VOPAGU-2260 file (C-alpha; in pm, 1 decimal, decimal comma):
REM VOPAGU-2260
SITE   aa  ch    i         X         Y         Z
SITE  UNK   A    0   17111,7      -4,8   22098,2
SITE  UNK   A    1   17138,1     373,9   22126,7
SITE  UNK   A    2   17395,1     390,8   21842,6
SITE  UNK   A    3   17180,0     159,5   21629,7
SITE  UNK   A    4   16873,3     373,3   21700,4
SITE  UNK   A    5   17064,0     689,9   21608,7
SITE  UNK   A    6   17184,7     530,6   21284,7
SITE  UNK   A    7   16833,4     414,6   21201,8
SITE  UNK   A    8   16689,7     761,3   21267,1
SITE  UNK   A    9   16956,6     923,8   21051,0
SITE  UNK   A   10   16896,7     679,8   20763,8
SITE  UNK   A   11   16522,0     724,1   20789,5
SITE  UNK   A   12   16557,1    1103,1   20770,9
SITE  UNK   A   13   16797,6    1072,0   20476,6
SITE  UNK   A   14   16551,8     856,6   20283,3
SITE  UNK   A   15   16300,2    1140,4   20310,0
SITE  UNK   A   16   16556,7    1416,2   20256,2
SITE  UNK   A   17   16358,0    1588,9   19981,8
SITE  UNK   A   18   16070,9    1682,1   20212,2
SITE  UNK   A   19   16278,6    1726,0   20525,7
SITE  UNK   A   20   16520,4    1959,6   20343,3
SITE  UNK   A   21   16244,0    2220,5   20335,2
SITE  UNK   A   22   16191,0    2178,9   20708,7
SITE  UNK   A   23   16567,3    2207,5   20770,2
SITE  UNK   A   24   16577,0    2526,1   20561,5
SITE  UNK   A   25   16281,7    2668,1   20755,0
SITE  UNK   A   26   16445,9    2593,6   21091,2
SITE  UNK   A   27   16774,6    2737,3   20962,6
SITE  UNK   A   28   16602,8    3062,2   20866,9
SITE  UNK   A   29   16427,9    3086,7   21202,5
SITE  UNK   A   30   16757,5    3021,6   21382,6
SITE  UNK   A   31   16930,3    3282,8   21168,3
SITE  UNK   A   32   16654,3    3530,3   21245,7
SITE  UNK   A   33   16653,3    3467,2   21620,7
SITE  UNK   A   34   17030,8    3469,8   21662,0
SITE  UNK   A   35   17062,4    3764,4   21422,9
SITE  UNK   A   36   16805,7    3969,8   21612,6
SITE  UNK   A   37   16976,4    3887,6   21940,9
SITE  UNK   A   38   17315,1    3992,1   21806,0
SITE  UNK   A   39   17177,6    4310,7   21652,1
SITE  UNK   A   40   16999,8    4388,8   21980,3
SITE  UNK   A   41   17327,7    4339,2   22165,2
SITE  UNK   A   42   17522,1    4551,6   21916,9
SITE  UNK   A   43   17264,2    4832,1   21926,0
SITE  UNK   A   44   17269,5    4835,0   22304,1
SITE  UNK   A   45   17649,3    4833,8   22305,1
SITE  UNK   A   46   17651,4    5114,2   22050,3
SITE  UNK   A   47   17413,4    5318,2   22265,4
SITE  UNK   A   48   17600,6    5253,9   22588,9
SITE  UNK   A   49   17942,3    5317,1   22432,4
SITE  UNK   A   50   17851,5    5635,5   22246,9
SITE  UNK   A   51   17996,4    5840,0   22530,2
SITE  UNK   A   52   18211,6    5730,3   22822,1
SITE  UNK   A   53   18425,7    5913,9   23071,3
SITE  UNK   A   54   18173,6    6198,3   23081,6
SITE  UNK   A   55   18020,9    6241,8   23426,3
SITE  UNK   A   56   17744,6    6489,4   23342,5
SITE  UNK   A   57   17577,9    6641,2   23038,1
SITE  UNK   A   58   17439,5    6988,4   23102,2
SITE  UNK   A   59   17179,1    7158,2   22884,4
SITE  UNK   A   60   16865,6    7366,2   22895,1
SITE  UNK   A   61   16594,0    7225,2   23117,2
SITE  UNK   A   62   16410,9    6948,6   22930,1
SITE  UNK   A   63   16373,2    6570,8   22959,7
SITE  UNK   A   64   16685,7    6357,0   23022,8
SITE  UNK   A   65   16614,7    6138,7   22719,6
SITE  UNK   A   66   16566,9    6438,1   22491,5
SITE  UNK   A   67   16891,4    6594,6   22615,2
SITE  UNK   A   68   17079,9    6271,1   22543,5
SITE  UNK   A   69   16920,3    6238,1   22200,1
SITE  UNK   A   70   17033,6    6574,2   22067,9
SITE  UNK   A   71   17357,0    6616,3   22268,4
SITE  UNK   A   72   17501,8    6268,8   22204,5
SITE  UNK   A   73   17307,1    6106,9   21919,2
SITE  UNK   A   74   17238,5    6425,4   21715,7
SITE  UNK   A   75   16869,2    6337,0   21697,0
SITE  UNK   A   76   16611,0    6612,9   21727,0
SITE  UNK   A   77   16690,7    6964,8   21836,1
SITE  UNK   A   78   16727,6    7152,7   22161,6
SITE  UNK   A   79   16430,6    7342,4   22299,9
SITE  UNK   A   80   16673,1    7615,3   22405,4
SITE  UNK   A   81   17044,3    7686,1   22432,9
SITE  UNK   A   82   17240,9    7770,2   22743,7
SITE  UNK   A   83   17435,5    8093,9   22774,0
SITE  UNK   A   84   17810,6    8112,6   22737,7
SITE  UNK   A   85   17825,1    8253,1   23090,7
SITE  UNK   A   86   17665,0    7933,0   23221,2
SITE  UNK   A   87   17918,3    7725,3   23028,5
SITE  UNK   A   88   18201,2    7932,0   23177,9
SITE  UNK   A   89   18050,6    7893,0   23524,6
SITE  UNK   A   90   18068,3    7516,3   23483,7
SITE  UNK   A   91   18428,8    7529,3   23361,3
SITE  UNK   A   92   18531,2    7728,0   23668,9
SITE  UNK   A   93   18351,0    7508,2   23921,2
SITE  UNK   A   94   18592,2    7373,9   24182,8
SITE  UNK   A   95   18472,6    7013,3   24133,6
SITE  UNK   A   96   18499,8    7019,1   23752,8
SITE  UNK   A   97   18812,3    6886,7   23581,3
SITE  UNK   A   98   18716,1    6974,5   23224,6
SITE  UNK   A   99   18423,8    7082,4   23007,2
SITE  UNK   A  100   18348,0    7039,7   22638,8
SITE  UNK   A  101   18086,2    7286,0   22511,6
SITE  UNK   A  102   17907,0    7175,7   22194,7
SITE  UNK   A  103   17693,9    7379,8   21959,6
SITE  UNK   A  104   17444,7    7213,0   21726,0
SITE  UNK   A  105   17191,8    7328,2   21469,4
SITE  UNK   A  106   17372,6    7328,9   21135,3
SITE  UNK   A  107   17411,8    7033,2   20901,1
SITE  UNK   A  108   17571,4    6911,3   20581,8
SITE  UNK   A  109   17379,4    6682,3   20347,1
SITE  UNK   A  110   17191,5    6519,1   20631,6
SITE  UNK   A  111   17486,5    6497,7   20871,3
SITE  UNK   A  112   17503,3    6701,0   21192,3
SITE  UNK   A  113   17760,8    6975,3   21235,9
SITE  UNK   A  114   17911,4    6993,5   21585,2
SITE  UNK   A  115   18079,3    7311,3   21705,4
SITE  UNK   A  116   18320,9    7247,0   21990,0
SITE  UNK   A  117   18670,3    7308,4   22125,0
SITE  UNK   A  118   18989,7    7149,8   21994,7
SITE  UNK   A  119   19012,4    6970,9   22330,9
SITE  UNK   A  120   18717,9    6759,3   22214,0
SITE  UNK   A  121   18956,7    6532,9   22023,7
SITE  UNK   A  122   19159,2    6474,8   22341,2
SITE  UNK   A  123   18887,4    6461,7   22607,0
SITE  UNK   A  124   18598,6    6286,4   22435,7
SITE  UNK   A  125   18580,2    5915,1   22507,6
SITE  UNK   A  126   18367,8    5631,5   22371,2
SITE  UNK   A  127   18347,0    5257,9   22428,5
SITE  UNK   A  128   18584,5    5150,8   22704,8
SITE  UNK   A  129   18719,3    5503,1   22748,4
SITE  UNK   A  130   18877,7    5499,4   22403,6
SITE  UNK   A  131   19003,1    5830,6   22269,1
SITE  UNK   A  132   18923,5    5963,1   21924,5
SITE  UNK   A  133   19192,6    5902,2   21663,4
SITE  UNK   A  134   19256,3    6070,6   21331,5
SITE  UNK   A  135   19282,9    5838,9   21032,1
SITE  UNK   A  136   19410,4    6125,3   20817,2
SITE  UNK   A  137   19503,5    6488,8   20858,6
SITE  UNK   A  138   19484,9    6692,1   21176,9
SITE  UNK   A  139   19237,2    6846,6   21416,3
SITE  UNK   A  140   19133,5    7210,3   21392,7
SITE  UNK   A  141   19268,1    7466,1   21638,2
SITE  UNK   A  142   19069,3    7714,0   21843,7
SITE  UNK   A  143   19058,4    8074,6   21733,3
SITE  UNK   A  144   19067,3    8249,3   21399,6
SITE  UNK   A  145   19350,1    8027,1   21268,6
SITE  UNK   A  146   19130,3    7719,9   21235,3
SITE  UNK   A  147   18799,2    7891,3   21179,9
SITE  UNK   A  148   18733,3    7726,0   20841,6
SITE  UNK   A  149   18878,4    7383,7   20914,9
SITE  UNK   A  150   18641,2    7089,7   20952,3
SITE  UNK   A  151   18713,1    6741,9   21089,1
SITE  UNK   A  152   18471,7    6483,3   20952,9
SITE  UNK   A  153   18365,7    6143,0   21080,1
SITE  UNK   A  154   18461,6    5825,4   20896,7
SITE  UNK   A  155   18107,8    5756,1   20774,1
SITE  UNK   A  156   18072,0    6107,8   20634,1
SITE  UNK   A  157   18397,6    6064,8   20444,6
SITE  UNK   A  158   18294,1    5724,5   20313,5
SITE  UNK   A  159   17940,9    5813,7   20207,2
SITE  UNK   A  160   18024,0    6147,3   20049,1
SITE  UNK   A  161   18366,3    6052,9   19914,6
SITE  UNK   A  162   18543,8    6342,5   20086,8
SITE  UNK   A  163   18921,7    6369,5   20108,0
SITE  UNK   A  164   19164,6    6603,1   20280,4
SITE  UNK   A  165   19158,7    6955,9   20144,5
SITE  UNK   A  166   18816,5    6923,1   19985,5
SITE  UNK   A  167   18578,5    7218,9   20012,2
SITE  UNK   A  168   18260,9    7172,6   20215,5
SITE  UNK   A  169   17962,8    7409,8   20236,3
SITE  UNK   A  170   17756,1    7384,0   20553,7
SITE  UNK   A  171   17382,5    7447,2   20573,2
SITE  UNK   A  172   17177,8    7633,7   20828,9
SITE  UNK   A  173   16937,8    7400,8   21009,2
SITE  UNK   A  174   16857,7    7074,2   20835,3
SITE  UNK   A  175   16958,9    7204,5   20494,0
SITE  UNK   A  176   16610,4    7161,3   20346,7
SITE  UNK   A  177   16623,2    7513,7   20198,5
SITE  UNK   A  178   16912,0    7570,5   19958,4
SITE  UNK   A  179   16904,4    7944,5   20027,8
SITE  UNK   A  180   17015,6    7868,9   20384,8
SITE  UNK   A  181   17353,0    7733,8   20274,3
SITE  UNK   A  182   17655,9    7916,1   20411,8
SITE  UNK   A  183   17803,1    7927,0   20062,5
SITE  UNK   A  184   17996,6    8249,1   20131,3
SITE  UNK   A  185   18207,2    8073,6   20396,5
SITE  UNK   A  186   18320,2    7732,4   20270,9
SITE  UNK   A  187   18522,8    7498,4   20490,6
SITE  UNK   A  188   18820,9    7279,0   20412,6
SITE  UNK   A  189   18850,4    6916,8   20530,3
SITE  UNK   A  190   19147,2    6924,5   20768,2
SITE  UNK   A  191   19108,6    6578,8   20918,9
SITE  UNK   A  192   18917,0    6252,8   20896,1
SITE  UNK   A  193   18846,8    6056,3   21213,6
SITE  UNK   A  194   18897,5    5682,9   21245,7
SITE  UNK   A  195   18576,8    5475,9   21277,6
SITE  UNK   A  196   18423,0    5459,0   21625,7
SITE  UNK   A  197   18081,8    5298,3   21570,8
SITE  UNK   A  198   17920,3    5600,8   21739,5
SITE  UNK   A  199   17740,8    5916,4   21617,0
SITE  UNK   A  200   18085,9    6077,3   21585,9
SITE  UNK   A  201   18125,9    5884,9   21259,0
SITE  UNK   A  202   17821,9    6064,1   21116,1
SITE  UNK   A  203   17918,2    6416,6   21227,6
SITE  UNK   A  204   18126,4    6708,7   21104,3
SITE  UNK   A  205   18326,3    6897,3   21368,6
SITE  UNK   A  206   18417,6    7264,5   21357,2
SITE  UNK   A  207   18530,5    7519,3   21614,5
SITE  UNK   A  208   18291,5    7728,6   21820,9
SITE  UNK   A  209   18441,0    8035,0   21654,1
SITE  UNK   A  210   18341,6    7887,8   21318,1
SITE  UNK   A  211   17981,1    7856,0   21432,8
SITE  UNK   A  212   17982,9    8222,0   21535,0
SITE  UNK   A  213   18147,5    8327,6   21208,8
SITE  UNK   A  214   17878,1    8152,1   21006,7
SITE  UNK   A  215   17599,9    8337,1   21186,7
SITE  UNK   A  216   17739,1    8689,0   21221,6
SITE  UNK   A  217   17501,6    8806,8   20948,8
SITE  UNK   A  218   17204,1    8598,6   21060,1
SITE  UNK   A  219   16911,7    8699,4   21279,0
SITE  UNK   A  220   16621,5    8478,0   21387,3
SITE  UNK   A  221   16737,4    8207,3   21148,7
SITE  UNK   A  222   16740,3    8437,8   20843,2
SITE  UNK   A  223   17044,7    8586,1   20663,2
SITE  UNK   A  224   17053,8    8967,1   20657,2
SITE  UNK   A  225   17227,3    9091,9   20344,6
SITE  UNK   A  226   17309,9    9432,4   20494,6
SITE  UNK   A  227   17498,4    9263,0   20781,3
SITE  UNK   A  228   17710,7    9038,9   20559,3
SITE  UNK   A  229   18066,5    8990,6   20684,9
SITE  UNK   A  230   18315,6    8864,4   20425,3
SITE  UNK   A  231   18541,3    8579,3   20528,6
SITE  UNK   A  232   18853,2    8796,7   20500,7
SITE  UNK   A  233   18717,0    9041,5   20760,2
SITE  UNK   A  234   18650,8    8789,7   21037,1
SITE  UNK   A  235   18971,4    8882,5   21219,3
SITE  UNK   A  236   18810,5    9212,4   21321,7
SITE  UNK   A  237   18502,0    9040,7   21463,0
SITE  UNK   A  238   18434,5    8910,9   21813,6
SITE  UNK   A  239   18381,3    8536,2   21768,5
SITE  UNK   A  240   18320,0    8456,6   22133,3
SITE  UNK   A  241   18017,2    8223,1   22150,9
SITE  UNK   A  242   17697,1    8372,8   22285,6
SITE  UNK   A  243   17540,0    8039,3   22366,5
SITE  UNK   A  244   17594,9    7665,9   22324,5
SITE  UNK   A  245   17362,3    7369,5   22300,2
SITE  UNK   A  246   17508,1    7156,9   22579,9
SITE  UNK   A  247   17822,1    7099,3   22783,4
SITE  UNK   A  248   17994,3    6767,6   22851,2
SITE  UNK   A  249   18143,0    6772,8   23200,2
SITE  UNK   A  250   18420,2    6565,8   23356,0
SITE  UNK   A  251   18459,6    6583,2   23732,4
SITE  UNK   A  252   18769,4    6558,1   23948,9
SITE  UNK   A  253   18590,1    6300,7   24162,5
SITE  UNK   A  254   18286,0    6087,6   24082,0
SITE  UNK   A  255   18172,3    6137,2   24439,9
SITE  UNK   A  256   18077,1    6497,3   24358,1
SITE  UNK   A  257   17842,2    6406,8   24072,5
SITE  UNK   A  258   17516,1    6443,2   24266,9
SITE  UNK   A  259   17632,2    6761,4   24438,0
SITE  UNK   A  260   17719,0    6926,1   24106,1
SITE  UNK   A  261   17396,9    6798,8   23949,9
SITE  UNK   A  262   17196,8    6960,1   24229,8
SITE  UNK   A  263   17385,5    7289,0   24200,8
SITE  UNK   A  264   17320,5    7300,3   23826,2
SITE  UNK   A  265   16949,2    7239,0   23883,3
SITE  UNK   A  266   16941,2    7523,9   24137,9
SITE  UNK   A  267   17118,8    7770,6   23908,4
SITE  UNK   A  268   16905,0    8084,6   23928,5
SITE  UNK   A  269   17030,7    8281,4   23630,4
SITE  UNK   A  270   16871,4    8038,8   23381,2
SITE  UNK   A  271   16695,4    7701,7   23389,5
SITE  UNK   A  272   16955,1    7425,5   23351,5
SITE  UNK   A  273   16965,4    7052,5   23404,9
SITE  UNK   A  274   17244,0    6799,3   23435,5
SITE  UNK   A  275   17194,8    6431,4   23355,2
SITE  UNK   A  276   17409,4    6128,4   23422,1
SITE  UNK   A  277   17477,8    5965,0   23084,2
SITE  UNK   A  278   17438,4    5610,3   23218,9
SITE  UNK   A  279   17100,9    5679,7   23379,1
SITE  UNK   A  280   16970,8    5866,0   23072,6
SITE  UNK   A  281   17089,1    5585,1   22842,7
SITE  UNK   A  282   16895,9    5331,2   23050,5
SITE  UNK   A  283   16582,8    5545,0   23017,5
SITE  UNK   A  284   16642,9    5578,8   22644,6
SITE  UNK   A  285   16680,1    5203,0   22608,4
SITE  UNK   A  286   16348,2    5153,4   22786,0
SITE  UNK   A  287   16187,3    5377,7   22523,9
SITE  UNK   A  288   16326,6    5185,8   22227,9
SITE  UNK   A  289   16289,5    4849,1   22402,8
SITE  UNK   A  290   15939,8    4812,4   22258,3
SITE  UNK   A  291   16083,9    4771,9   21911,1
SITE  UNK   A  292   16340,6    4526,1   22041,8
SITE  UNK   A  293   16074,1    4308,8   22199,7
SITE  UNK   A  294   15867,5    4329,4   21882,7
SITE  UNK   A  295   16157,3    4197,1   21674,8
SITE  UNK   A  296   16211,9    3912,0   21919,8
SITE  UNK   A  297   15841,4    3827,2   21904,3
SITE  UNK   A  298   15861,0    3804,8   21524,4
SITE  UNK   A  299   16160,4    3573,0   21552,7
SITE  UNK   A  300   15983,1    3350,8   21803,0
SITE  UNK   A  301   15674,3    3329,4   21581,7
SITE  UNK   A  302   15886,3    3229,1   21283,7
SITE  UNK   A  303   16050,2    2957,9   21493,0
SITE  UNK   A  304   15711,9    2830,4   21610,8
SITE  UNK   A  305   15589,9    2812,8   21251,3
SITE  UNK   A  306   15904,4    2622,7   21150,0
SITE  UNK   A  307   15862,1    2370,7   21430,5
SITE  UNK   A  308   15493,7    2335,5   21345,3
SITE  UNK   A  309   15604,6    2249,6   20993,0
SITE  UNK   A  310   15832,5    1982,1   21136,2
SITE  UNK   A  311   15540,9    1827,5   21325,1
SITE  UNK   A  312   15317,8    1845,9   21017,2
SITE  UNK   A  313   15574,3    1674,9   20794,4
SITE  UNK   A  314   15638,6    1392,0   21040,8
SITE  UNK   A  315   15266,5    1344,5   21106,6
SITE  UNK   A  316   15191,7    1339,6   20734,1
SITE  UNK   A  317   15465,2    1083,0   20687,1
SITE  UNK   A  318   15320,3     856,6   20953,0
SITE  UNK   A  319   15037,2     752,5   20723,2
SITE  UNK   A  320   15292,7     630,1   20469,1
SITE  UNK   A  321   15517,9     475,1   20730,8
SITE  UNK   A  322   15259,7     275,8   20927,0
SITE  UNK   A  323   15361,3     -49,0   20757,3
SITE  UNK   A  324   15730,2      34,9   20813,6
SITE  UNK   A  325   15668,6      98,5   21182,8
SITE  UNK   A  326   15462,4    -216,1   21214,8
SITE  UNK   A  327   15745,2    -421,2   21063,3
SITE  UNK   A  328   15982,0    -267,9   21317,6
SITE  UNK   A  329   15739,9    -384,0   21585,7
SITE  UNK   A  330   15746,9    -740,4   21450,2
SITE  UNK   A  331   16128,6    -756,8   21468,4
SITE  UNK   A  332   16128,1    -658,9   21835,7
SITE  UNK   A  333   16098,5    -279,0   21855,8
SITE  UNK   A  334   15862,0    -186,3   22137,6
SITE  UNK   A  335   15632,4     119,5   22141,2
SITE  UNK   A  336   15884,4     314,1   22347,5
SITE  UNK   A  337   16155,5     244,1   22092,6
SITE  UNK   A  338   15933,3     381,1   21814,9
SITE  UNK   A  339   15862,9     686,9   22025,0
SITE  UNK   A  340   16235,4     737,4   22078,0
SITE  UNK   A  341   16304,1     678,7   21707,8
SITE  UNK   A  342   16068,5     951,0   21588,7
SITE  UNK   A  343   16173,4    1190,2   21863,6
SITE  UNK   A  344   16537,5    1134,1   21771,2
SITE  UNK   A  345   16458,9    1184,7   21404,4
SITE  UNK   A  346   16291,8    1518,1   21479,6
SITE  UNK   A  347   16585,7    1620,5   21699,5
SITE  UNK   A  348   16832,9    1541,6   21417,3
SITE  UNK   A  349   16632,6    1747,0   21168,6
SITE  UNK   A  350   16619,4    2037,3   21415,6
SITE  UNK   A  351   16991,4    2010,2   21487,7
SITE  UNK   A  352   17069,7    2015,9   21115,4
SITE  UNK   A  353   16857,2    2328,6   21072,8
SITE  UNK   A  354   17018,2    2503,2   21370,9
SITE  UNK   A  355   17372,0    2424,9   21253,8
SITE  UNK   A  356   17288,0    2543,7   20902,7
SITE  UNK   A  357   17138,6    2864,9   21044,4
SITE  UNK   A  358   17448,3    2936,7   21254,9
SITE  UNK   A  359   17678,2    2874,4   20959,2
SITE  UNK   A  360   17465,9    3099,5   20737,7
SITE  UNK   A  361   17479,9    3372,7   21001,7
SITE  UNK   A  362   17859,9    3347,8   21030,0
SITE  UNK   A  363   17891,2    3362,7   20650,1
SITE  UNK   A  364   17668,9    3670,9   20628,8
SITE  UNK   A  365   17874,0    3846,0   20897,4
SITE  UNK   A  366   18199,8    3757,3   20726,6
SITE  UNK   A  367   18085,3    3883,8   20387,8
SITE  UNK   A  368   17856,1    4169,4   20486,1
SITE  UNK   A  369   18017,2    4329,9   20793,1
SITE  UNK   A  370   18135,1    4633,8   20595,7
SITE  UNK   A  371   17796,4    4673,6   20427,4
SITE  UNK   A  372   17615,8    4650,5   20762,0
SITE  UNK   A  373   17842,7    4914,8   20910,8
SITE  UNK   A  374   17799,2    5140,5   20608,4
SITE  UNK   A  375   17419,9    5138,4   20627,5
SITE  UNK   A  376   17358,5    5108,0   21003,1
SITE  UNK   A  377   17674,5    5225,2   21176,4
SITE  UNK   A  378   17695,2    4887,8   21351,2
SITE  UNK   A  379   17970,5    4634,0   21300,5
SITE  UNK   A  380   17864,7    4298,3   21450,9
SITE  UNK   A  381   18163,3    4099,0   21566,5
SITE  UNK   A  382   18244,0    3769,4   21394,8
SITE  UNK   A  383   18279,4    3530,3   21686,4
SITE  UNK   A  384   18111,8    3262,7   21889,4
SITE  UNK   A  385   17749,8    3334,0   21983,5
SITE  UNK   A  386   17705,6    3496,9   22320,9
SITE  UNK   A  387   17521,2    3351,4   22618,1
SITE  UNK   A  388   17185,1    3495,0   22512,8
SITE  UNK   A  389   17227,7    3364,1   22158,0
SITE  UNK   A  390   17307,6    3014,7   22290,3
SITE  UNK   A  391   16988,3    3030,6   22495,4
SITE  UNK   A  392   16786,9    3086,3   22178,8
SITE  UNK   A  393   16972,9    2803,0   22005,6
SITE  UNK   A  394   16893,1    2577,4   22299,8
SITE  UNK   A  395   16530,8    2687,1   22291,9
SITE  UNK   A  396   16499,4    2594,9   21922,4
SITE  UNK   A  397   16662,9    2256,3   21981,5
SITE  UNK   A  398   16438,6    2185,8   22280,6
SITE  UNK   A  399   16136,8    2303,6   22083,8
SITE  UNK   A  400   16219,7    2072,8   21792,6
SITE  UNK   A  401   16264,0    1772,8   22019,5
SITE  UNK   A  402   15943,3    1852,2   22207,1
SITE  UNK   A  403   15750,1    1902,9   21882,8
SITE  UNK   A  404   15864,0    1563,2   21754,2
SITE  UNK   A  405   15714,7    1392,6   22061,9
SITE  UNK   A  406   15362,8    1434,0   21919,4
SITE  UNK   A  407   15428,3    1221,8   21608,0
SITE  UNK   A  408   15619,5     982,3   21832,2
SITE  UNK   A  409   15320,2     951,2   22063,0
SITE  UNK   A  410   15097,9     877,3   21764,2
SITE  UNK   A  411   15338,6     604,3   21655,7
SITE  UNK   A  412   15347,6     474,6   22011,9
SITE  UNK   A  413   14973,7     422,0   22007,4
SITE  UNK   A  414   14960,7     247,5   21668,0
SITE  UNK   A  415   14872,0    -120,6   21707,2
SITE  UNK   A  416   15061,4    -392,8   21527,1
SITE  UNK   A  417   14758,3    -507,9   21328,9
SITE  UNK   A  418   14676,8    -147,1   21232,0
SITE  UNK   A  419   15015,5    -117,0   21068,2
SITE  UNK   A  420   15007,1    -453,4   20894,6
SITE  UNK   A  421   14651,0    -406,3   20763,2
SITE  UNK   A  422   14625,3     -32,3   20691,3
SITE  UNK   A  423   14300,2     107,3   20566,1
SITE  UNK   A  424   14316,1     234,1   20212,0
């Protein structure tokens, strides 16, 4: 009986395939939207959490933890103040510190951040599951005057701007909004191109700390001073020791010392400093952007509700035309409960078809558009089975479709035999 009922429901839906196809398409789109939002949410969170790993503390001028993470890791915004080179050296010499990576920010190139750092950055910096940076082409710069005009660019910078090894690059002071602030007198050469990481590293250009100092020897208060100009060929006679840096990434010998070092940094009397734990700051940052995430999910849920409402409307509208059909089924032995099950099963089949179509459409979009998504967003969603949270949304849509189809089924359940055989015109 169950197989016969399933066959009857499938044939009934097929006979009305023209109308139900629109409902299936609507449910497919809502499924695609829900599952897509969930996957994007997961990828964004993974991208945030994997932007830096293996770093125990990030030290900068005293500000908010979220703000420090934004400019030190994600290159968003700017620092309220720098920290002195003496403070950075103090951290490097601390007995509990294994390594430090000072970074200097503030310059840019065509909308991409320029990061001044040490050559050890390419060995010490970790992302994802403690993955090291890798060069797709070329080499890293070296500290000192030898590599002062070498730049190592991220994969996205190379892709968007079409840069290749050996190409000349002119950096800009600040955000580059004023052409007069370009460091045109000291061009750089692309020495290396990093492999993709899915982190802000892909959207950054990396130079040495000495290069940052060399660019600003003839600058004061953010303005170039013509009388202080230092030609590139005279940099060897200049002291290129950094005066200050934006932040310092710190790796400890033992994770057990993290709170002790954090407290000592906060109590540093020479200048106001703060040290944040990347994991804790990332959680706070995610809470800030979580409003947008919940808003996107709400939109997806509303679309799904509208789609399921359309399913109910179509089945209810069809009841008026099917009253004689249902009455005939009653005369051949189908009870009210069987009719209820028939319409509920029909609605479930339509919902299932829409969900399957939505999942297939999502897989096709990922297969064809993964490179485009990465190019424009920096994210590369994996092509694989939906995760646990995505399956929950799929289950919710299926349950919602079955539940929504109970209303037309209940209406059919209450139709009398004589009402179906003698319908009012």
